N, C-alpha and C positions, 0 to 999 in steps of 0.2 A: 504494498500502498503505497501512495505514496502522495505528497503534500496533496495532489488534485486530488486523489479521492475523497482527501479528509476534508478538499472546501465546496465539494459539488454535497457531501453527505450535511454540513456546515449548512448549507445554502436550502438544502430539502428543512431541513429543519426551520429552517427560519423561514418559512415561504407553506411550510405547515404552520406555526404559530400564525403567520397574516391572515393568515385560512378561514384559520380559525376561529381569530377574532371578528373580521368580516362577518362572520354566519353568527355570532353572539359578543358582540360587544359587550357585553355582563361578564363575561368566560372568565373561571378564575384563574386564580395560577395551578392550579390543580390538572386543569383545562389543557391552557397552554401548554404545559410539559408532558401531558399523554402525546396532545401534539406535536410535545418538537423532539420527543421519539421518535414515533411513529415515525416523524418524515426521513429525521435521519435513519432511520433502519430499511426503511420505502427507495430512500438517492442510494442508498450498500449495496440495495437489490437490484435498483433497478441497472446499476452502473454493472453487478456483477452479472446481470447476462444479456449487458450487449458486449461482456468482454466474450461473454460465451457463444455468444451469434457472430463474434467480428469471427473466432476463431473458429468455429464449424465454415464458415466460408470461407474466409483463408484454405481449411484443410481441402473444400468442396475444390475448389479453384486448382487449387496445387495437384490432385487429384485426376482433372478437367486435362490439366497439360499433361501428367504422363499416359495419359488413353490416350487423348492427339498427336505425344508423339512415339509411345507402342504402334498406332497407325501408322503411322508415314514410313519408320521401321519397316514394318510388312508390305510398303510397296515395293 
């Protein structure tokens, strides 16, 4: 995990707290804390999902390149 991952998680927490305040202007500290934790965890989960999808796309591209090279060598 790098500094950018942490910044993304913090940004998710801040966005979740702001959204909670807009939904309920009288939200208490406990509600804001719960929103912050949910936003932090949600941003981390989204970053993990994006990294997995990127790795899968890269692996698919490599296997596609290998397949096309195999077809070229058979021709």
